N, C-alpha and C positions, 0 to 999 in steps of 0.2 A: 490485401486485405488497406485501403487506404483510406476508411472513413464515408460515411454516410451525406456528412452537410458538403455543401460546395458554397461558394461566389453566391452572392444573392440571399442564400436560406438562413436561416434566423439562428444561433444560438441561442441553447436552450437556457434561461437563465437559472443556476442551479444554485443549489446552498452546499453549501460544505466546509469541514475545519480546516481551520488554518493551523498555521505552526505555532501558534500560542495556545492551540485548541477552541479559539472558538470561533462560532459557525457566521459564516458572509456569505452574502447573496451579491452574484457576480453583478449586475446591474449597480449596484452601489460605487461598483469603479469606474462608470460612465457619467454619473449623474453630474448637473451642471453645479456650480460652487456656488457658494453662497452669496460673494459679490458678484457670480453673473448675473443671477438674481437679482440684487437692487439695479444694476444694468440697464435690466430689462433684456436680457439676452436667456432664448430655450432651448439653444443645442448643449448636449455633452459634448466626452471629447471621448477620440479610439483609444481601445485596449487592444492589449499583445497577450495571447493567450498562449501558454509552452507548455506541452505535453512532453516531458520526459520520463526516463524508466528509473531510473535511478540516482541516487548518489554514489553508488559505485562505478556507474558507466563511465566510462573515459572521454567517449565520444560528449555526454552532457556536458561533463564536467567541463573540458572546451569551450561550449556555448556558453555555457552560463559563464565564466569567463571574458569571454566578447559581450555579456551582457551585463557585465559588474561596470565595464568601460561605456556604455550605453545609459545607463541608471541616471547619470550627473544628465544629459541632455535632456532625457524622459522627464526628469524633476522640474525645470525652467522652462518646459512646453506643457508640462501640465495633462501631462499623460502618463498612466497606470501601463502598468508588466504585474502581471501574475503567472505561477509555472505550475502545476497541477501535477503530481504523481502518484501512486503505491504504497511508498514509506507512509511513515506512522508519524503524526505531526514532532513528536521530539527526535526523529531523526532530522525531519526536513530542517526542524529549526539547527540544530548542528551546521547541516550541510551549509544550510542558509549563511549562518554565523561565519563560519571559517571561510567562504569565496567571499567577505563582507559585502553580500548582497541589501539593499532593504526594499524588497518589495517583497508581496506575499506569496505564501509557499502554499496551496491547498494539499490535503488530504486523499483519497479518491481509495481508502485502503478493501471497500467491499467493491470497485470496480463498479459501480451503479451508472458511473456519467461515465467511463471508459467504455461500456460494452451498451449503454445507449447510442453512443458515438460511432460503436462500429471501428474502435481504434485499439481493438485488445492485443496485443500482442501474442497468436498460440502455436507460435515454432516450436519447436523442440530445443532452442538454442540455450545460450544463457542468459536470458531476456526475456523469459517465456513469463507469460503471464504478467505483464508489467505493459503501460499505455506507448503504443509506437511515435516514435518523438514527432511530431508534427504541431506545425506553427497556427496556429491562426489570427488574423489583425480583422477588428471586429472595428464595425461606425457606433458611433452614441447606441443607436437603437438596438444594437446588436446582430445587424445585419451581417454576414461575412465580408470582406473587403477582398481580403486571399488568404490563400493558402499552401502553405509549406510543405511538405512530405520528407521528414530527415531520417527516413532508414539508411539511407546510406547520407554519410554527414554534407556533401556536398547540396543535399538538398535543400538542407537552413539556409534559413534566410540571413542573408549578409545585413551588416548594420546599413549600410547602407541603401537595401531595397526595403529595411524598418522605416527608412528615413523617409523613401520616397513614399509608401503608401501611407504614412501618417501625413504626408505633406498633402497630399491628392485627397486625403478625404477631409482633413482640414478646412485646405483653402473654401470649399463650400457651406462652413458652418459660422453663423451669424455673428460670432465673435472673431472673425479673422481678419479683418479690415482695420486700418487706421482710423479708417472713415464712423468706423462702428464707436468709436470709442470719441472720436471729435463731436459729443452732440450733447448740445446743455443742461441734456437731462444726467447722461455721463459724468460732467463735467462737474454739478456738484457735489457728488460723492466721491470721483477718482481727481480729487480739485488740482486744476492745474498750480504749479511754480509760482507763477508770474500774479498769481491772484493776491498772495502775502507777503511780495514784493511790490504789490500795491495798496497791500492795506483794503483790500474789498472785500466785505462783511455781507454785500446783497444775496438775498434768496436765502439766509437764515435767521433765523427767528433773536430779537436781541437779548431776552433773557438770557440767564449763564444759567446753565446746570451743573450737579456737581456730581460726584461717583468715584469708584475706585475702576481700574484696568483689570477685567476679569479673564480674561485672556488676547493672547496677541501671537501667533504665527509667523515666526521670521520670515517664513519659506513664499508664501501667499501677502504678505506684507495686508491682512485683514485681523482685526480683531473685536471683541465687544467692550462695552462698560455696564457694570450694573453701576444705575445709576438711582442717586438717596430718595428723588420725587417722581419716578417713571418704573411704571411694574413691568415692564419687560428691557430684555437687554439690549444695547443701542451698538448697533455695527457701524464698525468705520474703518479705511481705507489708511494705511498709512500717509499718505495726500494730506488727512485731515490734521493731522500734527506741523504747525508753520514752521518754513525753513526751508533749506535745501539738501537737494539730495535724498536717501535712501533712509527715512528715519525707522526706528525701531522704540518701543517703548516696554517698560516693566510689568507683569501680572501684577498687583496690587499698590501701585502707583496711583495716589491720590489723585484727582484731576478737575478741572471746569470744561466743560463745552458748548459749543452753542449746537443748537438740531434744525436737521434741513429735512423737511418732510417734499417727497415726491409719491410720485402715483403708484413706485413700487414697495414704500416703508418711508421709514423713518432710519435718520443716518448722524453721526455725529460730526461736530466742523470745527474744527478752531481750538483743540484740543491743547491745554497749557497743565503741566505741573502745578500741582499747589505747594 
């Protein structure tokens, strides 16, 4: 038994409990980022879904040690990986912590999803009544791009195979090319460094607003400002902070900023600490 779903089928948009006990929906891992929406992109990101037998399986342990090495590459590529087993959430959390993994571990203790996919191990061996170790690579719309049956360990995907799958999917997405970012619209939000060296404030409102940094994600370089005179949170990319290289700013810092208005919403520009 190797499962009902094949490439070009659509994976079910399930809702399961993660390692923290929170229920989450699969499609939340493939959706476009807030920055992508501001830039005008419509495509999301691919997702790797790994079913495993459990924390006790030495083959799963070996596979996950490999994936831990891959997770840094996934992070900078803005792609996600999730894993699913029949283990309880607390057990998954402990396994995750011991591995040093930062991706989400789901628990299908009732075997509902595993049975729906027809990947329940019904042998009488040591792994009976657990998930078959199958890896699915999904497109952003949850269409299956590739399936790896890891009943034998050699059937599990190598990191290079996963890399090639992700490249093939992403190369067809609207955000993939350099040209997609080299547009006047995107450069109003993702501001080129030379703009600051030229002291060019074109396209921004002359009025200066005040606010407090509500949040800043150092991984993505995006954040929000809670403005004193504007009811909505104002989005910004780190390039809205004048300077060179990668700039960061801490939550709670008081700032002044200018406002950029585009067809995808408002964003901050020329962010300066008070």
